[in-house]
N, C-alpha and C positions, 0 to 999 in steps of 0.2 A: 329330501324324499326319504321315506322310511325304508329301513332294511327289509328285504323280502325274506320269508322263511322258506326253507327247503320243503319240497313235497317229500314226505317220508314214505318208507315202505308201508306204513300203516295207512297212508293217505287213501288208498283204494278201499281199505276196510272201513275207514271212517267216512267214506262217501264225501258228502259236501264239505266236511270240515277242512280238508286239505286245501281246496281252492279258496275256502273261506279265509284260512290263515293267510294265504297269499294275497287275496283281494283286500282283506281287512287290514292287514298290517302294512300293506304297501300300496297306497292309493296312487293312481297314475293319471296322466293327462290333466284334465281340469281339476282332478282331485289331489294334486300335489299339495303337500303340507302348507298351510297358511299359518302365520303367526297367530296364536290364539289371543286375541285382545278383546275383552268383553265389550260388546257393542250393543247388547240388548239390555233393557231395563230388568231389574230383579224379578218383577212379576212375570215378564215374558219368559225369563229363564226357567221359572218354576211352574209356569202354567202347564197343567197336565197334558194339554194337547201338544206341547213342545218337548215333553219328556217321555221317553219310551216306557212301555209297560212290559216288564220281563216275566210277568206271571204266566203267560202261555208256555214258557219253557219250564220254570219251577215256580210254585206258588209263593215261596218265600225262601230266605236264606237257609232256614232249617231243612226245607225240602231239598235244596241244592246239596247240603252236606250229607243228607241221607242218600241222595242219588250218587254222590261221589263215593261214599263208603261202600254202597252196593256194587258199584262198578269195580272198585278195588277188590272186593271179595269175589267178584266173578272172574277176575283175571286167571287164577289157577285153573279154572275150567277150560280156558283156551289152551294153556300149556298141556293140559291132559289129553288134548285131541292129537297131539304129536304122534306120528306113527300109524294113524288110522286112515289117512287120505286115500290109500290104494285098495282099501278093503272092498267096498262096493259103492254103487251110486247113491243109495239111501244114506250111508254113513257120511259120504262126502257132502251131500246136500245138507244134512243135519249139522255138520261141522261148519260149513260156510254160513248157514243161517245163524248159528250161534255167534260166529264172529261178527256178523252184521249187527246183531242185536246188541252185543256188548260195545261194538264200535260206535253205534248210534248213541248209546248211553254216555260214553266217554265224550263224544262230540257235544252233547247237550251241556255237560259239566264245563267243558272248555269255553263254549260260546257264552254261556251265562256269566262266567267269571270274567271273561275279557270285556264284554259289553259293560259290565259294572265298573271294572277297574279303569277303563279309558275315560269314564265321565269324571273321575276324580282320582288322579294317580297319587295323591297325597294320603288317601284314606288307608289306614293300616289294615283294616279288615278286608278291603278290596284287594290290597297287595297280597295278603296271605292267601286269599281264595284263588287268585290268579296263579300264584306260585304252586299251590296244591294241585290245581288243574293241570299245569304243565308237567308236574311230577307224575300225575296219573297218566297223561298222554305218553310220556317216555316209558313208563312201565308197561303200558299197553303195546307199544312198539316192540318192546323186549319180549313180551309174552307171545307175540306172533312172528318173531324173527325166523322161526323154523319153517314157515309155510312155503315160501318160494322154493328153497332147495328140495323140500319134500315133494311138492307138485312136479317139479322138474325130474325128480328121480322116478316118480310113478310113470311119467312119460306121456307124450301127446296121444298115442294110440289108445291107451287105457282111459285117460281123462276124456277124450273125444267120445268113446263108447259110453261112458257114464252119462255125459251130457245128453247124448241121444236117448238113452234109456230112461232118464228121469226129467220130466218137464219142469220140475221144481228147480232144476239147476240152470235153467235158461237165463235167469237174472244174474247168475254168477259166471256165465260162460265167458263174457268179455274179460273179466279179471283173471280167470284161469288160463285163457288163451294168451293173455298178455304176459303172464308169468312164463309160460312155455316159450313164447317168442324170444324171450331174453336168455334162454338156457345157454346158448352158445357163448354168452358174455358173462355168465355167472360162474364164479370160481368155486372151489370145494368149500364145504361148510367151515373147515378149519381156517382156510385163507380168508373167507368172507368175515369170519369172526375176528381174525387178526387185524384186517383192514378197518373193521368197525371200531376196534379198540384203539387204533391209531387215529381215528377221526378227529379227536380234540387237538392232536399234535399237527395234523395236516391242515386243520382250520386255524392254527395259531397265527398265521400271517395276517389274516383278516382282523383278528383281535388286536394284534400289534399296531396295524394301521389305525384302527379305531381309537386306541388309547393315545397314540401319537397325535392324530388329527384333531381329536375332540378334547383331550385332557392335558397333554404334555407340552404342546407348542405354546410358547409365550407370545400371544398375539399382540401386535403393536396397536397403538391408537392413532387416529388422525383428528385434526381439528377442522370442524365444518365452518362454512362462512359465517354462521351465526355465533361462533365462538364455542359451541358445544363440542366436547370430545366424544368420539365413538370408537369403540374397540372393533377392529376389523378381524373378527373371528368368523366362523362359518356363517352364523346367522346375520352378523353385521354385514358381511360381504353380500349375502343374498338380498338384503333389503336396500343397502346403499348403492348397489350396482344399477338400480333403476332411477337414481337421483337425477333431477332435471338439470342440475349444474354439471356441465361436461368436465370441468376441472376436478370436481369431487369424484366423478366416476373414474377419471384417470388415476387420481391419488389412491382410490380404493383398489383398483386393479394392480397398480405398481406395488402397493404395500402388501397385498394379499399374496400375489404370485411370487414376489421376491422372497417372501417368507417361506412359501411352500417349496420354492426352488432350492432353498438351503438344505432341505431334507431329501433331496433327489437320490442320494446314494442309499440311504436307509430305505426309502420307499421303493427303490429299485430292487433291493434285496427282498423286501416283503412280497411285492407283487411278483417278482421273478420266482420266488419259492412257491407261490400259489399256482403259477402257470406250470411250473415243473411238476407239481403234485398232480395236476389235471392230466398232463400228457402221459405221465407214468401210469396213472390209473387206467387211462384209455388203452395204453399198450398192453398192460396186464390182462385186460378184459378182451383183447383181440379186436379192438376197433382200429380202423385205418388212421383216424385222426381224433384229436380231442373234441373237435366240433361234431364229428359223427357220433361220438359217445354221448355227448350232451343232448343231441337231438333225438337219440334213440328212445329216450324215455317216453316221448309222445309219438314215436315213429314218424318224425318229420323228415322228409328227404333233404339231404344237404344242399340240393339245387335251390331249395326255397331260400336258404340263407344267402347263397352266393348270387342268386338272381336279384334279391333285394339290394345287395351292395352294388351290383352292376347297374341296376336301374336308377338308384340314387345318384350314382356318378353321371349317368346320362342326363339326369334331371338337374344337374348343377347350374346350367344357364338360367333356369327358372328361379333357383335359390338366389343367384347373383342379381337377377332382375329385382327380386324382393329387397335385397340389401340397397340397391340403388334407389328404389322407391322410398325406403326408410330414410335414406340420406336426404332425399329431396323434401320429404315431409317434416323432417327434423331441422331442415334448413342448415345443413352442415356443409362446410367447404370440402371435407374429406370424410372418410369413415374408418374408424378403428374398432378393435374387438370390444372395447368398453361402450360402444354405441348400440349394442344389440338389445339391451334390456329396457330402456325407457319407452313408455307407451307413445305411439306416433299420434294418437288422437285421444284427447281426454273427454270423458262424458260424465257430467255431474248429474247422475240419475240414480235413484234408489230403486231397489227391487226387494220388496218385502217377501216374507215367506209365502204368503197367500199368492202374490204375483208370480213367484218362482213356480208354484204348483199349477196355477191356471195357465201360465204361459207354456210350461212343459206339456201339459195335457193337450193344449191346442197344437203345439209343434209336432207331437207324435201322431196326429190324426191320420197321416198317410199310412200308418201301420194298422189301421182298421179299428172298428168300433169295439171289438172284443178286447184288444190291447188297451185302448183308452179306458174302457170300463174297469178293467182289472187294475190298472194303475190308479185310477180314481179311488177305487175301493181300498187298495193297499195304503195309499197316502192319507186316507181319512181315518185310518186306525192309529193307535198310539205306537207307531213303528219307527219314530225318529227321535234322536236326541239333537236338538236344533242349534242352540245358541252357545257361544263361547262362555266359559265361566272359569273362576279360579281353580287351578289344579286339573282342568280338563285337558286331555291330549289335543294336539293340533291336528290339522288336516281333516280328512274325510275318508270314510270307508263304508263298505256294505258287508254284513255278515249275517248268518242265520243258521238254523238247524232244520233238518228235514221234518216236515209236518207242521211247521210253524211259519208264519209270514216272515219275509226278510226284514232285517233291521238296518236302518241307515243312520250313520253318525255324521253330523255336520258341524261346522263352526260358521253358521250363517251370519254374514255381516251386512246383509241388505244391499249388496253391490252386485255388479255383473258377474264377477267370478263366482260368487255364492250361488247365483242362479244356474250358471253353467255346471257347477259342481253338483247341484241338486239333480239336474237332468242326467248327468254322467252316472252318479251313484244309483239313481233309479233305473238306469239302463242295466246295471248289474243286478239290481233287485228283481227286475222283470225277467231277466235271463234265468235266475234261480227259481222264481215262482213258476215260470212256464215249464222249466225242466222238471220241477217237482210234481207238477200237475200231470205230466205225461209219462215220467219214468219212475220205476221203483227206486228205493233208497240207493241201491247198489249202483245204479246207472245215472243218477242225477248230477253227480259231481263232474263239472267240466274242467278242462285243463287250462293252465295259464295262457296257452297259445290262443284259446278261444275267449278268455275272460274279458278282454278289453274291446272286443268287437261290438258288443251290445251297447256299451257305454259311449264309445266314440260315434256310433251311428246316431244315438240320441243327440249328442252334441252337434253333429252336422245338421240334423233336422231342426234343432233349436236355432242355429245360426241362420239357416235359410228362412225360417219363419220370422225371426226378428228383422232381418233385412227387408223382407217383403212388407212388413208392417211399420217400418221406421218412418217417423213423421218428418225428420229433418235430414239434410245432407250430412251434418256432423254425426248424427246418430248412426246413419247407414255406414259411414266411414269407420266409426268406432267398432261396430260388430264385425265388419270385414277385416279390419286390422287385427282384432283379437283372434279371429279365425286363422289368419295367415301366420301369426306368431305361434299358435298352437300347432299348426302343420309343420312349421320349421322345427320347433323344439321336439316334437314327437317323432317326426319322420326323419328329417335330415340329421339332426344332432344325434339321435339314438343310433342311426345307421353309421354315422362317423365313429361312434363308440364301438359298434359291432365290427367295423372294418379294422379298428385298432386291435381288438381282441383276436381277430383272424390273423393279422400281420404278426403279432407277438407270438402266438401259438405256432404259426407256420415256421417262424424263425427257429424256435426251440426244436420243432420236429425235423428241421433241416440240420440240426446239430450245432446251431449258432449259440453263442453265449448272450444272455440278456443282462444289461446293466441299466442303471438310471439314465445314463447318457444316451444309450441306444434307444430306450423307450421314449426319451424326449425327442430324439431325431425322428422316430416313426410318427409320433403324435404331431410334431411340428409340421411334417410333410402333409399330414391329413388336414390339420387346421388351415394351412395355407391353401390347399386344394379346394376344400369345401367353401372357404370364405373368399376365394378369388383373389388371392394376394398377387399372383403373377399377372392377372388380367387387370390389375389396378382397381379392383372393386373395394377391397378392404385390406388395410395394412395390418399384418400380424406381428406384433413385437415379440421377439424371441423369448423374453422372460415369461410371457403368458403361456408359453408351451409347457410350463410346469403343471398345467391343468391335468395332465394324465395322472399325476400323483394324488389328485384330489377326489377322483371318481370312485366311490365305494363299490359300485356295481362290478367293477373289474375283478373283484375278489369272488364274484360268482359269475364266471364267464359264460358267454353264449346264452344270455338270458335277456339283455336289454333289446335285442333285435325284435323281440315279441311286441314291444311298444310300437315299433315301426310297421310290422306286418299287420298288427291289429288296426291301427289307424288307416292303413291302406285298404284293408278289407271293409272297415266301417265306411270309408269314403266310397268305395265301389258299391256297397249295398245302398247307401243313401242316394247315390246317383241313379241306380237302377229303380229304386222305389219312387224317386221324384219324377222319373220318366212316366210313372203311372203303370197301371196294370196290376191286377190281383196276383198274377203269377210271380212277379218279382217280390212282392210283399210276402206271399206265402212261402216262397223259397227261403227267404230270410228268417221268418218266424219258425219254420221247420228246423232250421239250424239251432235256434235257441231251445226249442222243445226237445231236441235230441240229447241235450245235456252231455253226459260222457258215455253215451251208448256206442260211440264210434270214434276212431282216431280223427283228430282235427283235419288232417290233409284230405282224406277221402270224403269226409263230411262236407267240407266247403266245396270240394270238386262237384259233388252231387248237386249243390246249390248253384252251379255254374261259375264257380270261382276257383281257378287253378293257381294256387299261391307259388307254384314253381315257374309260372309264366310272367311276362312283363305286365299283363293286363291290370292287376290291382294297383301296382306302383305307378303305372301311367295314369290311372284314374286320379290318383292323388296329385300328381304333377299338373294334370289338366285342371283340377279344381283350383290349385294355386294360381295358375295362369288366368283362369276365368275370374277369380276374385280380384286379381290385380287389374284386369281389363275394366271391371266395374269401378274400382277405386280411381283409376286414371281418368275415366270418363267423368266421375263425380268431381274430381279435382279440377278438371278442365272447365267445368260449368261456371 
């Protein structure tokens, strides 16, 4: 899975680009990176219908360069606004308008360059453009770094009076109030500048992990039954763990985790340093805990995080039921951690791009005619880069810029996963399109907490549709099995990670020391609990507990939980919509149309979904049980 990029201070000023960077560079759920292996013929790869047209953003590369230079030339005008925010309402409005204007220009430069670069990462000109775009983005952040401290210094009373006095400030009100909300946790300008300067040092632990895990570890090889040798590095592990031969899977796990375990002391130091940095930062800013500091960005109550963990634990009997079903379907005498990844049902069926489109359009019919028509229109434009090709990035993502249709990047291989990814990414695309249609630029950008809800809702609707239309028992079992595995991986696994993050930070906040050995103990306890080791469901070999050292997301704590909350919210909405009734559908669509005009928690609450209560998580566990009921019935036939 690709690394996520931080939402920056500039994010709000850049509107949609912040979430775009997150959604674009870090696909989730069905959109997790696939190995890019060319599957389409050369004509299909280059057919204009399968290659996006970037001219709606810039008409050509020369126009892009002119746009970049203009944005760069405009940055001093943003710095020149410093010191004027408290003058009067008209001055504040003009300053905020100017920042939006330049922010949008920077966003366009960024989006065009990345969309181009990801289609061929070997292309020198594309590399240079992406590098120049990132440099521009960093300079834009720097040119507006003074804004928050200054707004906070002017104070809530004066800013509130300005907003009342000038209707043109209404679209900026959310941003201004958000800055004021965080005043109590913002340090002096000098301290903030010092902490920002230390940023690269504080982030060094993550870079060290990355260098060690991806470049420096000397990965061993194993010999497969056909005599071929395969290196068990990160990509080798991820493809070989699904191997049909159980002995191969065991050899892969033994080799990979033994190797990772050898670096437990070093990894303990790097992750320990990252956790310390987070807890110190939270303390300096006056937050009770590191988790509270992290959730403050989107004003998410800590009860949301802790309820998610509590409900996942209550739902473990359902997860264990799934493991037993998996054991039965794989015809295994017992179950080990290396038996999680092979598919329980094979389906030799192709899904072309046209089928992915028509099936998705049929599946989202419960969302209403307007939604279907809009999706049909967006997918009929040159809005996608469809097939794998040499040099093209792996995985899938959605990105775009305000005022232009969304773009979807795929590596379509005409299989089920490709169709599921298509539906997932167009969930993101429709979220952005609906938010843009309803909100001004300043309020269209939605947070990461919201980003995966639309994509997972689409996936649920797709599964329900495919099961209802399946011609054979095998086909039905395949779709149900895929859906179960997605729920396991996105809800239970990510919540297990979230619980590990909570346990390690809680330990540091209690004044305990963290070491590789201690982290292994914490992770081992969770691995055994989630997989039913004590209940005899699945045996967890101690050496596999080295997995804690492998998860890159731990270097950006309190963030993976959003995968689990999103799929729970998506499941809840899909359940409500499938029960019928225009009210449930409109509730859901209003959430998408709201974009970033409200904080996620109250926005969802308004739609009847309180993420601090057990309801959304129970909906997910209920869906898993209902799916297994269907599968067991089919297996008994």
